[in-house]
Structures are given as C-alpha cells and as structure tokens.
C-alpha positions as CSV (number, residue, x, y, z in Angstrom):
1,M,-0.3,0.2,0.2
2,N,2.4,2.9,-1.0
3,C,1.7,5.4,-3.4
4,K,2.5,3.5,-6.2
5,F,0.2,0.4,-5.1
6,D,2.9,-2.0,-6.0
7,E,1.6,-6.2,-5.8
8,Y,4.4,-8.5,-5.4
9,Q,2.1,-11.3,-6.6
10,L,6.0,-13.4,-5.2
11,G,7.2,-11.4,-2.8
12,W,9.4,-10.7,0.9
13,I,9.6,-8.3,3.7
14,L,12.5,-8.0,5.9
15,I,11.6,-7.1,9.0
16,E,14.2,-5.9,12.4
17,G,13.3,-5.3,15.4
18,N,9.8,-3.4,15.2
19,E,10.6,-2.1,11.6
20,I,10.3,-3.0,8.2
21,I,14.1,-2.8,6.5
22,S,13.2,-3.7,3.2
23,C,10.1,-5.4,1.0
24,G,10.5,-6.2,-2.9
25,P,9.4,-9.1,-5.5
26,D,10.4,-12.3,-5.9
27,T,13.2,-14.4,-3.9
28,Y,15.0,-13.1,-1.1
29,N,19.0,-13.6,-1.6
30,E,20.0,-14.2,2.0
31,E,23.4,-14.3,0.8
32,N,24.8,-11.8,2.8
33,N,22.2,-11.4,5.7
34,H,21.8,-14.0,8.8
35,I,18.2,-14.6,9.4
36,D,16.8,-15.8,12.2
37,Q,13.5,-16.8,11.0
38,M,12.1,-17.1,7.6
39,I,8.1,-17.7,7.7
40,D,6.5,-18.7,3.9
41,V,2.8,-17.8,3.8
42,D,2.5,-20.1,1.8
43,G,0.2,-18.4,-0.6
44,D,-1.6,-15.5,1.7
45,L,-1.8,-11.6,1.3
46,I,0.3,-9.7,3.6
47,M,-1.0,-6.5,3.6
48,P,-0.5,-3.6,6.3
49,G,-2.8,-4.1,9.1
50,M,-6.4,-1.9,9.4
51,I,-7.0,1.5,10.9
52,N,-10.0,2.5,12.4
53,T,-10.2,6.1,12.7
54,H,-13.3,6.4,14.9
55,C,-14.7,4.3,17.8
56,H,-15.4,4.0,21.2
57,M,-14.0,0.9,22.1
58,S,-16.5,0.4,25.3
59,M,-19.4,1.0,24.1
60,V,-19.0,-2.9,22.5
61,L,-21.0,-3.7,25.7
62,F,-24.4,-1.8,24.6
63,R,-24.2,-4.0,21.1
64,G,-27.6,-5.2,20.1
65,L,-29.3,-2.7,22.9
66,G,-32.1,-1.2,21.7
67,E,-31.8,-1.8,17.9
68,D,-34.5,-0.4,15.2
69,V,-35.4,2.8,17.9
70,D,-35.1,5.9,16.9
71,D,-34.9,7.3,20.8
72,R,-32.2,4.8,21.6
73,L,-29.8,7.8,22.8
74,F,-31.9,9.3,25.4
75,K,-34.0,5.8,26.3
76,Y,-31.1,3.6,26.4
77,I,-27.6,4.8,26.2
78,L,-27.4,8.0,28.2
79,P,-29.5,6.6,31.4
80,L,-27.4,3.5,31.3
81,E,-24.0,5.7,31.0
82,K,-25.3,7.2,34.2
83,K,-26.4,4.2,35.9
84,A,-24.0,1.5,35.3
85,V,-20.5,2.8,33.6
86,T,-18.2,2.3,35.8
87,E,-14.0,2.0,35.4
88,D,-14.0,-1.4,35.4
89,V,-17.1,-1.8,33.0
90,V,-15.0,0.6,30.1
91,R,-12.0,-1.8,30.9
92,I,-13.5,-5.0,30.1
93,G,-15.3,-3.1,27.6
94,A,-12.1,-1.8,26.2
95,E,-10.4,-5.4,26.3
96,L,-13.6,-7.1,24.6
97,A,-13.4,-4.6,21.9
98,A,-9.4,-5.0,21.3
99,L,-10.0,-8.5,21.0
100,E,-12.4,-7.8,18.2
101,M,-10.5,-5.7,16.4
102,I,-6.7,-7.7,16.7
103,M,-9.2,-10.8,15.6
104,G,-10.5,-8.1,12.3
105,G,-7.1,-7.3,11.2
106,V,-7.3,-4.0,12.5
107,T,-3.5,-2.8,14.2
108,T,-4.5,1.1,14.8
109,T,-7.9,2.5,16.3
110,S,-9.0,5.6,17.5
111,D,-11.1,5.6,20.7
112,M,-13.4,8.5,21.8
113,Y,-14.8,8.0,25.4
114,Y,-14.5,8.0,29.3
115,F,-12.0,6.5,31.6
116,E,-9.6,6.8,28.6
117,K,-6.1,6.2,31.0
118,T,-7.6,2.5,31.6
119,V,-8.6,2.1,27.7
120,G,-4.9,3.4,26.9
121,H,-3.7,0.8,29.5
122,V,-5.9,-2.1,27.7
123,A,-4.5,-1.2,24.4
124,E,-1.0,-1.8,25.5
125,R,-1.3,-4.8,27.4
126,S,-3.1,-5.8,24.0
127,G,-0.1,-5.1,21.7
128,I,-2.8,-2.7,19.7
129,R,-1.5,0.8,18.8
130,A,-4.0,3.6,19.8
131,L,-5.1,7.5,19.7
132,V,-7.1,7.3,23.2
133,G,-9.7,10.5,23.5
134,Q,-11.0,12.0,26.8
135,T,-14.7,12.9,25.6
136,L,-15.9,16.5,27.1
137,A,-19.7,16.5,27.3
138,N,-22.3,18.6,29.1
139,F,-24.7,15.8,29.5
140,S,-24.1,13.5,32.7
141,S,-20.5,11.5,31.8
142,P,-19.4,8.8,34.0
143,D,-16.2,10.1,34.8
144,H,-16.5,13.5,35.4
145,Q,-19.3,16.4,36.5
146,S,-17.7,19.2,35.1
147,F,-16.1,20.8,32.1
148,D,-13.2,21.5,34.5
149,E,-12.7,18.2,36.3
150,G,-13.0,17.2,32.0
151,F,-10.0,19.1,31.2
152,A,-8.2,18.0,34.3
153,L,-8.9,14.4,32.9
154,V,-7.1,14.8,29.9
155,D,-4.0,16.3,31.4
156,E,-3.4,13.1,33.4
157,L,-4.0,11.4,30.2
158,R,-1.3,13.6,28.6
159,D,0.5,13.1,31.4
160,E,0.1,8.6,31.6
161,F,1.5,8.5,27.8
162,K,3.9,11.2,27.3
163,T,6.5,8.3,26.9
164,S,4.4,5.5,25.3
165,E,5.4,4.6,21.7
166,M,2.3,2.8,21.4
167,I,-0.2,5.1,23.1
168,S,-1.3,8.7,21.7
169,V,-3.5,11.3,23.4
170,S,-6.5,13.4,22.4
171,I,-9.2,16.1,23.4
172,A,-12.4,14.9,22.6
173,P,-15.0,17.5,22.7
174,H,-18.1,15.2,22.1
175,A,-20.3,17.7,19.6
176,P,-21.1,21.1,19.3
177,Y,-24.7,20.8,20.8
178,S,-23.2,19.1,23.9
179,T,-20.2,21.6,24.3
180,G,-21.3,24.6,22.9
181,L,-18.9,27.2,21.9
182,E,-17.4,28.4,24.7
183,I,-15.8,25.2,25.9
184,M,-14.9,24.5,22.0
185,E,-12.8,27.8,21.8
186,R,-11.1,26.6,25.3
187,V,-10.6,23.1,23.6
188,A,-9.0,24.8,20.8
189,R,-6.6,26.7,23.5
190,Y,-6.0,23.5,25.0
191,A,-5.0,21.9,21.7
192,S,-2.6,24.7,20.8
193,D,-0.9,25.1,24.1
194,Y,-0.1,21.4,23.8
195,P,0.4,20.3,20.3
196,E,1.0,16.8,21.0
197,V,-2.8,16.7,21.8
198,K,-5.0,15.9,19.1
199,I,-8.5,17.3,19.0
200,Q,-11.2,14.7,17.5
201,M,-14.7,15.6,17.3
202,H,-18.4,14.0,15.8
203,L,-19.4,17.1,13.4
204,A,-22.5,17.3,11.1
205,E,-23.5,14.3,12.1
206,M,-27.4,14.8,12.0
207,K,-30.4,17.1,11.2
208,S,-31.0,18.0,14.7
209,E,-27.2,19.4,15.3
210,L,-28.2,21.6,12.3
211,E,-31.5,22.2,14.0
212,W,-29.5,23.1,17.5
213,C,-26.9,25.3,15.6
214,A,-29.4,27.6,14.2
215,K,-31.3,28.1,16.9
216,N,-28.2,28.3,19.1
217,Y,-26.0,30.7,17.4
218,N,-27.9,31.2,13.8
219,C,-25.0,29.1,11.7
220,R,-24.3,25.8,10.4
221,P,-21.8,22.9,12.8
222,V,-19.2,23.0,10.4
223,E,-19.1,27.3,10.9
224,L,-19.2,27.1,14.9
225,A,-16.9,25.0,14.8
226,D,-14.7,27.3,12.4
227,K,-15.3,30.5,14.5
228,S,-14.1,28.4,17.8
229,G,-11.1,27.4,16.4
230,L,-11.7,23.8,16.4
231,L,-10.6,23.1,12.7
232,S,-7.3,23.3,13.3
233,P,-4.4,21.2,11.2
234,G,-4.6,17.7,11.9
235,A,-8.2,18.0,14.1
236,I,-10.2,14.7,13.4
237,M,-13.6,15.0,12.6
238,A,-16.2,12.4,12.9
239,H,-19.4,11.9,10.2
240,C,-19.3,14.9,8.3
241,L,-22.6,14.0,6.3
242,E,-24.3,17.3,6.7
243,I,-22.2,19.6,4.6
244,T,-22.0,21.8,1.7
245,T,-19.3,22.5,-0.8
246,D,-18.5,25.8,0.7
247,E,-18.1,23.8,3.9
248,I,-16.1,21.2,2.2
249,E,-13.6,24.0,0.8
250,I,-13.6,25.4,4.8
251,L,-12.2,21.6,5.9
252,Q,-9.8,21.4,3.2
253,Q,-8.3,25.2,3.9
254,R,-7.8,24.1,7.6
255,G,-6.3,21.1,7.0
256,V,-8.9,18.9,9.2
257,T,-9.2,15.2,8.4
258,V,-12.2,13.1,8.2
259,A,-13.2,9.7,10.0
260,H,-15.9,8.2,7.7
261,N,-18.1,6.2,9.1
262,A,-20.7,4.4,6.2
263,R,-22.1,1.4,8.3
264,S,-23.3,3.4,11.2
265,N,-24.4,6.3,9.3
266,A,-27.0,4.1,7.5
267,K,-28.2,2.1,10.0
268,A,-29.0,5.6,11.9
269,G,-31.0,6.4,8.8
270,R,-28.8,9.4,8.6
271,G,-27.6,9.8,5.0
272,I,-24.3,9.2,3.0
273,A,-21.5,11.4,3.7
274,P,-20.3,13.0,0.4
275,I,-16.5,11.0,0.6
276,E,-15.6,11.8,-2.9
277,D,-16.2,15.5,-2.7
278,L,-14.3,15.0,0.2
279,R,-10.8,13.3,-1.5
280,S,-11.5,15.1,-4.5
281,R,-10.2,18.5,-2.3
282,G,-7.2,16.3,-0.7
283,I,-8.8,16.2,3.0
284,P,-7.7,12.7,3.8
285,V,-10.5,10.3,4.6
286,G,-9.9,7.1,6.6
287,L,-12.8,4.2,7.4
288,A,-14.0,4.2,10.7
289,T,-16.6,1.6,12.8
290,D,-18.2,4.3,15.0
291,G,-19.4,2.8,18.6
292,P,-19.9,-1.2,18.6
293,M,-23.7,0.0,19.5
294,S,-24.0,2.3,16.4
295,G,-22.5,0.0,14.1
296,N,-22.2,-3.2,15.8
297,S,-19.2,-4.4,14.7
298,L,-15.2,-3.3,15.2
299,D,-14.5,-4.8,11.9
300,I,-12.9,-2.4,9.5
301,L,-13.3,-5.2,6.7
302,A,-17.5,-5.0,7.4
303,Q,-17.0,-1.2,6.5
304,M,-15.2,-1.4,2.9
305,A,-18.3,-2.8,0.9
306,P,-21.3,-0.7,2.6
307,A,-18.3,2.6,2.1
308,S,-18.1,1.4,-1.7
309,M,-21.8,0.9,-2.3
310,F,-23.3,4.3,-0.3
311,A,-21.1,6.4,-2.5
312,K,-21.8,4.6,-5.5
313,L,-25.3,5.2,-4.4
314,R,-24.7,8.5,-3.6
315,G,-23.0,9.0,-7.5
316,Q,-25.4,7.0,-9.7
317,S,-22.3,5.5,-10.8
318,R,-20.4,1.9,-10.4
319,S,-17.1,3.9,-10.7
320,C,-17.2,5.9,-7.5
321,L,-15.0,4.8,-4.5
322,P,-13.6,1.8,-6.5
323,A,-12.0,-1.1,-4.0
324,K,-8.4,0.4,-4.6
325,V,-9.7,3.3,-2.9
326,V,-11.3,1.9,-0.2
327,V,-8.7,-0.5,0.7
328,K,-6.2,2.9,1.1
329,M,-8.7,4.5,3.7
330,A,-8.4,1.4,5.7
331,T,-4.4,1.9,5.5
332,I,-2.1,4.5,4.5
333,E,-5.2,7.2,4.3
334,G,-6.7,6.1,7.3
335,A,-2.8,6.3,9.1
336,K,-2.8,10.1,7.7
337,V,-6.0,10.8,9.4
338,L,-4.4,9.9,12.8
339,G,-1.1,11.8,12.2
340,M,1.2,8.2,11.9
341,A,1.5,8.3,8.2
342,E,5.1,8.6,8.5
343,N,5.2,5.4,11.0
344,I,2.2,2.8,10.1
345,G,0.1,2.3,6.9
346,S,2.1,0.7,4.5
347,L,4.9,-1.9,4.0
348,E,7.9,0.4,3.1
349,A,11.3,0.4,4.3
350,G,11.4,2.6,7.2
351,K,8.1,1.7,8.7
352,K,6.7,0.0,11.9
353,A,6.3,-3.5,11.1
354,D,1.9,-3.3,11.1
355,L,0.7,-6.0,9.1
356,I,-1.5,-8.7,8.9
357,R,-2.0,-12.2,7.2
358,I,-5.2,-13.0,4.9
359,S,-5.8,-16.5,4.0
360,L,-6.9,-17.1,0.6
361,A,-8.2,-20.3,1.2
362,E,-12.0,-19.8,0.7
363,P,-14.2,-20.5,-2.6
364,R,-15.6,-17.5,-2.4
365,M,-12.4,-15.4,-2.5
366,H,-11.4,-17.3,-6.0
367,P,-10.7,-16.6,-8.9
368,I,-8.8,-13.1,-8.0
369,Y,-8.6,-11.1,-11.3
370,D,-8.6,-7.7,-8.4
371,I,-7.6,-8.4,-5.0
372,Y,-8.7,-4.9,-3.7
373,S,-12.1,-6.1,-5.2
374,T,-11.8,-9.2,-3.1
375,L,-11.0,-7.9,0.3
376,V,-13.7,-4.8,-0.2
377,F,-16.7,-7.1,-1.1
378,A,-15.2,-11.1,-0.7
379,T,-13.3,-10.8,2.5
380,I,-14.6,-10.9,6.2
381,A,-13.0,-10.6,9.5
382,S,-12.2,-14.3,10.0
383,D,-9.8,-14.6,7.2
384,V,-7.2,-12.9,9.1
385,Q,-4.7,-15.5,10.1
386,D,-2.1,-13.7,12.1
387,V,-1.9,-10.1,12.9
388,M,2.0,-8.4,13.7
389,I,2.2,-4.9,15.4
390,N,5.0,-2.9,16.3
391,G,7.0,-5.8,15.0
392,K,5.3,-8.2,17.4
393,W,2.8,-11.2,16.7
394,V,-0.6,-10.9,18.7
395,M,-2.2,-13.3,17.1
396,Q,-1.3,-16.5,15.2
397,N,-3.5,-18.9,13.5
398,R,-6.3,-17.1,14.9
399,E,-5.4,-17.3,18.6
400,V,-4.7,-13.6,20.0
401,Q,-1.7,-14.0,22.2
402,T,-1.8,-11.1,24.3
403,L,-5.5,-11.3,25.7
404,D,-7.3,-14.1,27.4
405,K,-10.7,-14.4,25.3
406,D,-12.4,-16.8,27.6
407,K,-11.9,-14.7,30.4
408,I,-13.2,-11.5,28.6
409,L,-16.1,-13.1,27.1
410,R,-17.4,-14.5,30.8
411,D,-16.5,-11.0,32.2
412,T,-18.5,-9.3,29.3
413,H,-21.7,-11.5,29.8
414,Q,-21.4,-10.9,33.7
415,V,-21.6,-7.3,32.8
416,A,-24.8,-7.6,30.3
417,E,-26.9,-9.1,32.6
418,K,-26.4,-6.5,35.5
419,F,-27.5,-3.9,32.2
420,K,-30.4,-6.4,31.8
421,L,-31.5,-5.6,35.5
422,K,-30.7,-2.1,35.4
423,L,-32.9,-1.2,32.2
424,K,-35.3,-4.2,33.6
425,I,-35.3,-6.3,30.0
C-alpha cells in the first residue's frame, strides 16, 4: 500500500525489531544476511494492518441494545451510562473491543470515550496501537461532572502516556450541541498549548445538530466549529454528513481530516457522507466503525463494501469510490487521518512492522482478478490469520497472544446481565 500501489505476487518483507528494513518482489537473497526466522505464508496475502479512525471501544458492551429505536440515545445509552458505566466496566469493554479488532486485522484505533487512561492501558496490554481521546460533554458523564474536571482528565491522560511508543492522546469534545462555543474555544486553546494532543469530535452528523446550531448560534455546525478555532491542522472530524460544498472548502483550508462511518451512518438512517467530494479536495478520509452500539462491529473489513456501495448510490455510478481507494482509506489514508503516516499504513522500508496475514483459501474469494475487489467485497474478519503490531505477533493462527479470550467473554456476559437488571429487560 505505497504511493504506487505495488503488488508483489511473489514477494518478501525483511523485518528487524519493530521496523520494516526492506521489501520487494521475487525470491529474497539471503547470502549476505543472517535470518533468524523465515516464514513462508504459502500463498496468503500480506498487507498493512487496518486502521479504525473513530470508535468508542467500551460501548461494545451495549451492542444489540435498543435496535430499531429512534430515541435510543435518551432511552438507553445516556441512562445506562449514568447508572452503570464505571472504570471497571470500561476496562472490560475495552478488552472485548481490542480482542475483536485484533481478530479482524485492525492494528491501530482511535478511541473516544470515558476513563480513557484505563482504555490506553488495555490497548498497551493487548499490543494494539491507539489514539485515546477523553470525551468532554455537558450531559452527565461517568468520569466527570464539570468541564473543568474533564480538562483535568485530559491533563492526566497526557502525563500518563507522554513517553509511550504505542499510545497517543487526544482531547475529544463530544459535538457542538453537547459542548457549545465557549468550551469548543477552550479546547482549541488547549490543543494550541499542547500540540501533541490531537482534537477529535463528531461534526455535522445529523439534522438535529443543524437545528441546534441554527437556534443557538444562527449558523451551521462547520461554521460554529470554525469560529471556535477547533478546525485546525490535523483535527479529526467524525461523520461530516451534513456539509455543503463551501464547508468542504473550509475543511480543506483548515487542514482537518475526516473519519468516515458508512455503516453506522446508514444504520441510523442519517444519510451518505460526500466522501468523493471530500477526497477530491485533498482531505484525508479514513474508514471507521463508530461505536459498536451504532454499527455493531469494530471490523474494518465490514465497513469496506458499505463505504463503496453508498458512494456508488450517491453518485449513481459503479465507478464511485473504487475498491483500490477503499483499501487505501483503510490503511495509509487512515494513517494520515490520525497523523501517523510516517510510521504506519504501508509496507515500506522505515515503517513500523504493523501487518496482517489474510488467508485466500475460501472459495468465495476465487478467482482473484483484482485483490482490492476481493478484499472489499469478499473478505471477512475470520479470514485474518495472523497479526503483527510493532514487530510482535499479537495473533497467530487465529489465536490472540496478548488477551485471555475466555475470561473476557465471561466478564462481558456478567456485565450484560447487570445491564439487563438496571434496564429491566
């Protein structure tokens, strides 16, 4: 997944420590090199690990709750978060999410939730690379009762992972309607004071957000975010459904990036984001799952076909968002969204060794005329056999090496039973 889209039908990758030293076609010549271990993948596909540019890991514990209910946010999510989300619940949810992502070939994720210090430590133990974002919102939050407390948690998060190689930190105002102009301005100042802390936020996600901005500020969400100073280089904006051509121009000028949640957006009945319009302006767009209560999956492979098909529906053409571009969005372009493209996203000399092995054994994947089309429209998470992150195997032969799957599932079911009691379902 380099700038030339090189494919090596018979190729090799040389890895030393956590870094890719070199790679190329044909047979590797080891005359002048001592190789400690040689792995023959027997015709399987080796590609960069996939990148989830926006999710809420611990909300995996809410998966399947309140399906097909329009007012689910207020009927289920907010009451349950207020009653039942604790640091321990977040830990269990993050472990389940990390397990699912690794088994689906996701090697890097961007998270946005509560008790993010705990989430960061779960990511470290699991071996996954993560951008962890402390959510700030004006509704009752499980880990802070005021915005001052929320900013203090960002300080703690920044200090906790300041020397971490695998964990980066962000500040995550929930959305314009849940923060307001004053807090958004404060977030912009914070990010300016601490440039190592990225900004991520939901923006222009739904019509009710447009109505709220019009009522309270007589403007649209993108205009409000721009007025606050939040739209700064490298800021990650999730969704961007309700945007105009002029607003796309603003996003491009400000240097922001976009996390595209095709499956979640569709499941909520909110529409189709103008992804080709964004990308045509040079705005990096990565694939994302959103929360697993919204899209039910933390599997980037499951986002690929919907992203392509919805773009084709919007553009009324089969040529829109071709498979090759979708795979790029899942890898190198996703790395650009998170500001990590110098280190990850492609298999090239000097990059970190984040890669996955995908079995090509299943009949549904053959014949293979175009490997990108096969990945987007035929490959599923269980085809991922091995996962290497930062030069270490975290999954081999479908067995995750860093997490106790049986214990995580037991803990998950115990939490779910407690949720049922609290919701009386």
